[in-house]
C-alpha positions as CSV (number, residue, x, y, z in Angstrom):
1,X,58.1,-137.0,-31.6
2,X,57.4,-138.2,-35.1
3,X,55.3,-141.2,-36.1
4,X,56.7,-144.4,-36.5
5,X,55.5,-147.6,-38.1
6,X,56.9,-151.5,-37.7
7,X,57.4,-153.4,-40.5
8,X,54.7,-156.1,-41.7
9,X,55.7,-159.5,-41.0
10,X,53.5,-162.2,-42.0
11,X,55.4,-165.1,-39.8
12,X,55.6,-162.7,-36.8
13,X,51.8,-162.3,-37.5
14,X,51.0,-165.7,-37.4
15,X,52.9,-165.9,-34.0
16,X,51.1,-163.0,-32.7
17,X,47.7,-164.4,-33.4
18,X,48.3,-168.0,-32.0
19,X,49.9,-166.0,-28.9
20,X,46.7,-164.1,-28.5
21,X,44.3,-167.4,-28.9
22,X,46.3,-169.5,-26.5
23,X,46.2,-166.8,-23.8
24,X,42.5,-166.0,-24.5
25,X,42.0,-169.5,-24.3
26,X,43.5,-169.9,-21.0
27,X,41.2,-167.2,-19.5
28,X,38.2,-169.1,-21.2
29,X,39.0,-172.6,-19.9
30,X,39.7,-171.0,-16.3
31,X,36.6,-168.7,-16.7
32,X,38.6,-165.6,-15.4
33,X,38.7,-162.2,-16.5
34,X,41.7,-160.5,-17.8
35,X,41.5,-157.3,-15.3
36,X,42.4,-157.7,-11.5
37,X,40.6,-160.5,-9.2
38,X,40.0,-161.1,-5.3
39,X,44.5,-161.8,-4.9
40,X,45.2,-158.2,-6.8
41,X,42.4,-156.4,-5.0
42,X,43.4,-158.2,-1.6
43,X,47.1,-157.4,-2.1
44,X,46.4,-154.0,-3.0
45,X,44.4,-153.2,0.2
46,X,46.9,-154.7,2.5
47,X,49.8,-152.4,1.0
48,X,47.5,-149.5,1.2
49,X,46.9,-150.6,4.9
50,X,50.6,-151.2,5.9
51,X,51.6,-147.7,4.3
52,X,48.8,-145.8,6.1
53,X,50.0,-147.4,9.6
54,X,53.7,-146.6,8.6
55,X,52.3,-143.0,7.8
56,X,50.2,-142.8,11.0
57,X,53.1,-144.5,13.2
58,X,55.2,-141.4,12.1
59,X,53.3,-138.7,13.7
60,X,53.7,-141.0,17.2
61,X,57.3,-141.4,16.6
62,X,59.3,-140.8,20.1
63,X,62.5,-140.8,18.6
64,X,64.1,-140.0,15.5
65,X,65.4,-143.4,14.9
66,X,61.6,-144.6,14.9
67,X,60.2,-141.8,12.8
68,X,63.1,-142.4,10.4
69,X,62.0,-146.1,10.0
70,X,58.6,-145.0,9.2
71,X,60.0,-142.7,6.4
72,X,62.0,-145.3,4.9
73,X,59.3,-148.1,5.3
74,X,57.0,-145.5,3.6
75,X,59.7,-145.2,0.8
76,X,59.5,-148.7,-0.1
77,X,56.1,-149.2,0.2
78,X,55.5,-146.5,-2.3
79,X,56.8,-148.0,-4.9
80,X,55.0,-151.3,-4.2
81,X,51.6,-149.2,-4.2
82,X,52.6,-147.5,-7.4
83,X,53.7,-151.0,-9.2
84,X,50.6,-153.1,-7.9
85,X,47.7,-150.4,-7.9
86,X,48.4,-147.6,-9.8
87,X,50.1,-148.9,-12.7
88,X,47.4,-151.4,-13.2
89,X,44.5,-148.3,-13.0
90,X,47.2,-146.8,-15.9
91,X,46.4,-149.7,-18.2
92,X,42.7,-149.7,-17.1
93,X,43.5,-153.2,-16.0
94,X,43.0,-153.1,-12.0
95,X,39.0,-153.2,-12.5
96,X,36.7,-154.0,-15.4
97,X,34.8,-150.8,-14.4
98,X,36.6,-147.6,-16.2
99,X,35.7,-145.4,-13.3
100,X,37.3,-147.5,-10.8
101,X,40.5,-147.4,-12.6
102,X,40.1,-143.6,-13.2
103,X,39.5,-143.3,-9.5
104,X,42.5,-145.2,-8.4
105,X,45.1,-143.4,-11.1
106,X,44.7,-141.2,-8.2
107,X,46.9,-143.1,-6.5
108,X,49.8,-141.5,-7.9
109,X,48.6,-138.2,-6.6
110,X,48.4,-139.4,-3.4
111,X,52.1,-140.6,-3.4
112,X,53.3,-137.3,-4.7
113,X,53.4,-137.8,-8.4
114,X,51.4,-136.8,-11.2
115,X,48.9,-139.8,-12.5
116,X,48.1,-138.3,-15.6
117,X,51.6,-137.2,-16.8
118,X,52.5,-140.6,-15.6
119,X,50.0,-142.6,-17.9
120,X,51.0,-140.1,-21.1
121,X,54.4,-141.2,-20.6
122,X,54.3,-144.4,-19.8
123,X,51.2,-145.6,-21.8
124,X,51.8,-143.2,-24.8
125,X,55.7,-142.8,-25.0
126,X,56.9,-145.7,-23.4
127,X,54.9,-148.7,-24.5
128,X,54.6,-147.3,-28.0
129,X,58.3,-146.5,-28.7
130,X,59.9,-148.9,-26.0
131,X,63.6,-148.5,-26.2
132,X,63.3,-146.5,-29.3
133,X,66.3,-143.9,-29.0
134,X,64.8,-140.1,-28.0
135,X,61.3,-141.4,-28.2
136,X,61.0,-143.7,-25.2
137,X,60.4,-140.7,-22.3
138,X,60.9,-143.9,-19.3
139,X,64.1,-144.6,-20.8
140,X,66.1,-141.9,-21.3
141,X,65.6,-139.1,-18.8
142,X,69.3,-137.1,-18.4
143,X,72.4,-136.4,-20.4
144,X,74.0,-137.6,-16.9
145,X,73.8,-141.5,-18.2
146,X,74.6,-142.7,-21.6
147,X,72.0,-145.6,-22.8
148,X,71.3,-144.9,-26.3
149,X,74.0,-146.3,-28.7
150,X,73.5,-143.1,-30.5
151,X,73.7,-140.5,-27.8
152,X,77.0,-138.0,-27.8
153,X,79.6,-139.4,-25.7
154,X,80.6,-136.8,-23.1
155,X,83.8,-137.3,-21.0
156,X,82.2,-137.9,-17.6
157,X,80.2,-141.0,-19.3
158,X,83.6,-142.7,-18.9
159,X,82.7,-143.0,-15.1
160,X,78.9,-143.7,-15.3
161,X,79.0,-146.8,-13.7
162,X,80.5,-145.2,-10.5
163,X,78.2,-142.5,-10.0
164,X,75.0,-143.5,-11.3
165,X,74.4,-146.0,-8.5
166,X,74.7,-142.8,-6.2
167,X,72.6,-140.7,-8.3
168,X,69.9,-143.6,-8.3
169,X,69.2,-142.4,-4.8
170,X,67.7,-139.3,-5.5
171,X,65.5,-140.8,-8.7
172,X,61.9,-140.2,-7.2
173,X,62.9,-136.7,-5.8
174,X,63.9,-135.6,-8.7
175,X,60.7,-136.7,-10.5
176,X,58.3,-135.2,-7.7
177,X,60.4,-132.2,-7.5
178,X,61.4,-131.1,-11.1
179,X,60.4,-133.3,-13.7
180,X,56.9,-133.6,-13.2
181,X,57.1,-129.6,-14.1
182,X,59.4,-129.8,-16.7
183,X,57.5,-132.6,-18.6
184,X,54.1,-130.7,-17.8
185,X,55.4,-127.4,-19.3
186,X,58.3,-127.9,-21.5
187,X,58.3,-131.6,-23.1
188,X,56.3,-133.7,-25.5
189,X,56.0,-136.6,-23.2
190,X,53.0,-138.1,-24.6
191,X,53.7,-139.3,-27.9
192,X,51.5,-136.3,-29.2
193,X,53.2,-133.6,-30.6
194,X,51.9,-130.3,-29.2
195,X,49.7,-132.3,-26.8
196,X,47.6,-129.9,-25.0
197,X,47.0,-130.5,-21.4
198,X,43.8,-129.8,-19.8
199,X,43.1,-126.8,-17.7
200,X,42.0,-129.0,-14.8
201,X,45.0,-131.0,-14.9
202,X,47.2,-127.6,-13.9
203,X,45.1,-127.4,-10.8
204,X,45.7,-131.2,-9.9
205,X,49.3,-130.8,-10.3
206,X,50.1,-128.0,-8.2
207,X,47.1,-129.1,-5.7
208,X,48.7,-132.5,-5.7
209,X,52.3,-131.6,-5.0
210,X,51.0,-129.0,-1.9
211,X,49.5,-132.1,-0.4
212,X,52.2,-134.3,-1.0
213,X,54.7,-132.0,0.7
214,X,52.5,-131.3,3.2
215,X,51.6,-134.4,4.6
216,X,55.5,-135.6,4.2
217,X,57.2,-132.3,5.4
218,X,55.4,-129.5,6.9
219,X,52.6,-131.6,9.0
220,X,55.9,-133.8,10.8
221,X,57.5,-130.7,11.4
222,X,54.4,-129.1,13.2
223,X,53.3,-132.0,15.2
224,X,56.6,-134.1,15.9
225,X,59.4,-132.6,18.4
226,X,62.0,-132.6,15.6
227,X,63.5,-129.7,13.9
228,X,62.9,-129.1,10.5
229,X,66.4,-130.0,9.2
230,X,65.8,-133.3,11.1
231,X,62.5,-133.7,9.4
232,X,63.9,-133.1,6.1
233,X,66.5,-135.6,6.7
234,X,63.8,-138.3,7.0
235,X,61.9,-137.2,3.7
236,X,65.2,-137.3,2.0
237,X,66.0,-141.2,3.5
238,X,61.9,-141.6,2.5
239,X,63.1,-140.8,-1.5
240,X,66.2,-142.7,-1.2
241,X,64.7,-146.0,-0.1
242,X,61.6,-145.1,-3.1
243,X,64.4,-144.6,-5.6
244,X,66.2,-147.6,-5.0
245,X,63.4,-149.9,-5.2
246,X,61.9,-148.4,-8.2
247,X,65.4,-148.7,-9.9
248,X,65.4,-152.5,-9.7
249,X,62.0,-152.7,-11.5
250,X,63.2,-150.0,-14.1
251,X,66.6,-151.3,-14.8
252,X,65.7,-155.0,-15.1
253,X,63.7,-154.9,-17.4
254,X,65.0,-152.9,-20.0
255,X,68.4,-151.6,-19.6
256,X,70.7,-154.6,-19.1
257,X,73.8,-155.6,-20.8
258,X,71.9,-157.4,-23.8
259,X,69.4,-154.8,-24.1
260,X,69.1,-153.4,-27.4
261,X,67.9,-149.8,-28.8
262,X,66.3,-150.4,-32.4
263,X,65.7,-146.9,-34.1
264,X,63.2,-146.1,-36.9
265,X,65.1,-145.2,-40.7
266,X,64.6,-141.3,-42.0
267,X,60.8,-142.3,-42.9
268,X,60.1,-143.4,-39.3
269,X,60.2,-147.0,-40.5
270,X,61.0,-149.9,-37.8
271,X,63.1,-153.3,-39.2
272,X,61.0,-154.8,-36.8
273,X,57.7,-155.9,-36.3
274,X,55.9,-154.5,-33.6
275,X,55.2,-157.9,-31.5
276,X,59.2,-158.8,-32.2
277,X,60.1,-155.2,-31.3
278,X,58.2,-155.7,-28.0
279,X,60.3,-158.9,-27.1
280,X,63.7,-158.2,-28.0
281,X,63.6,-154.9,-26.2
282,X,62.4,-156.3,-22.9
283,X,63.8,-158.8,-20.5
284,X,62.2,-160.9,-17.4
285,X,63.8,-161.5,-14.4
286,X,63.4,-163.4,-11.5
287,X,60.3,-164.8,-12.9
288,X,60.4,-167.9,-10.5
289,X,60.3,-165.8,-7.1
290,X,57.0,-165.5,-6.0
291,X,58.0,-162.8,-3.6
292,X,59.4,-160.7,-5.5
293,X,56.9,-161.1,-8.6
294,X,54.2,-159.9,-6.2
295,X,55.9,-157.1,-4.3
296,X,57.0,-155.6,-7.8
297,X,53.3,-155.5,-9.3
298,X,54.1,-158.4,-11.9
299,X,57.1,-156.1,-13.4
300,X,58.9,-159.2,-13.3
301,X,57.2,-161.0,-15.9
302,X,57.7,-157.8,-18.1
303,X,57.5,-159.3,-21.6
304,X,54.2,-160.4,-21.4
305,X,53.0,-157.2,-20.2
306,X,54.6,-155.6,-23.1
307,X,52.6,-158.1,-25.2
308,X,49.6,-157.6,-23.1
309,X,49.2,-154.7,-21.7
310,X,45.4,-154.8,-21.4
311,X,45.9,-157.6,-18.9
312,X,46.2,-157.2,-15.2
313,X,49.6,-158.2,-13.8
314,X,48.5,-161.1,-11.4
315,X,47.8,-163.1,-14.6
316,X,51.3,-162.8,-15.8
317,X,52.9,-165.9,-13.7
318,X,50.5,-168.1,-15.5
319,X,50.8,-166.3,-19.1
320,X,54.5,-166.5,-19.1
321,X,54.9,-170.3,-19.5
322,X,52.8,-169.8,-22.7
323,X,54.5,-167.3,-24.1
324,X,57.8,-169.3,-23.5
325,X,56.5,-172.0,-25.3
326,X,54.9,-169.9,-28.1
327,X,58.4,-168.4,-28.6
328,X,60.1,-171.4,-28.6
329,X,57.8,-173.0,-31.4
330,X,58.1,-170.2,-33.9
331,X,61.9,-169.1,-33.1
332,X,61.3,-165.8,-31.6
333,X,63.9,-164.6,-28.9
334,X,63.2,-164.4,-25.1
335,X,65.3,-162.9,-22.6
336,X,65.2,-164.1,-18.5
337,X,67.7,-163.2,-16.0
338,X,67.1,-165.9,-13.4
339,X,67.7,-163.5,-10.4
340,X,66.9,-160.2,-9.6
341,X,70.7,-159.8,-8.1
342,X,71.9,-160.9,-11.8
343,X,69.5,-158.5,-13.3
344,X,71.3,-155.6,-11.2
345,X,74.7,-156.8,-12.2
346,X,73.9,-156.9,-15.6
347,X,72.9,-153.5,-15.4
348,X,76.0,-152.4,-14.0
349,X,77.5,-153.8,-16.9
350,X,75.8,-152.2,-19.3
351,X,76.9,-148.8,-17.7
352,X,80.5,-150.1,-17.9
353,X,79.7,-151.0,-21.8
354,X,78.5,-147.7,-22.5
355,X,80.9,-146.1,-20.7
356,X,83.5,-146.8,-23.3
357,X,81.7,-147.7,-26.4
358,X,82.1,-145.5,-29.6
359,X,84.7,-142.7,-27.7
360,X,85.8,-141.8,-31.4
361,X,82.0,-141.0,-32.3
362,X,80.2,-138.2,-31.0
363,X,82.8,-137.3,-28.8
364,X,81.7,-133.8,-26.9
365,X,83.7,-131.9,-24.4
366,X,82.0,-131.6,-20.9
367,X,80.2,-128.5,-20.7
């Protein structure tokens, strides 16, 4: 992964300085820290409690329906816990204390993913290279879907708007079972070429997977009066619910019909400034829906998150109006889809658009 540099633009720098000043003034006037507060901590404890209740209730199930309801609930709650707790910990914004953020990052491992790998991919790849073709590891995961405009066009991409909504159901299953291992052993996803993983991370990776699959598959099979096949179906249901929930957050912020994917030139230089790049490649959605905003850990206010990743999500609803006003004053583009449903429809339109675009350029026969 090559290093890139952004254009130095004096007007954009004045915009960023003005925005920073106004945001800092907000925290100063309200005597607030930029990290989490009682609301974010209370929400985190509540989500963890509900998740644990669903997990414990699984082992008291007397019917498959009850067991499957518990698996489905845990699937949805897994994403809410990850977005509200682990995501902030990865950005060191859940708490002002470093050791607390480091400890809470293990929430990812408890949920089956590698917190270490996720932080590398999200903080050091996605945030540094958001929507940049072949450099943003969070966006492009498989040749099954054509996202970047410079990507080869395969014959089956003509139908991606039909099959991708079905494949999204297995997103977290593939992530936990295959992608973590692939990224750990084969792929540079940290933004640092030839990155060497500490030996202890190998132990944490395998131990975390063993504990997760043990408590989600092995223990239910040993303790509940159901066959392994029935338990496995519940496990798949868990992933389907988790996958569709996280997909709503991911596709709504970066992969819509108006999304852009700027690429650097041969020297690794971008045509826009860093702050303009963050704003034009990111979109807000459903910012006036307080319930969705809370459940999705502030992902609905995604633009302000990309400009200020060092601020806890609990503050985003107050900061977004400041961002919008400053954007208007400086003529900086700002995108927001009013509803979650509208954002999802925009993503489907995007898939359809990429299924037809540049048919005569880069066309490859299906392998």
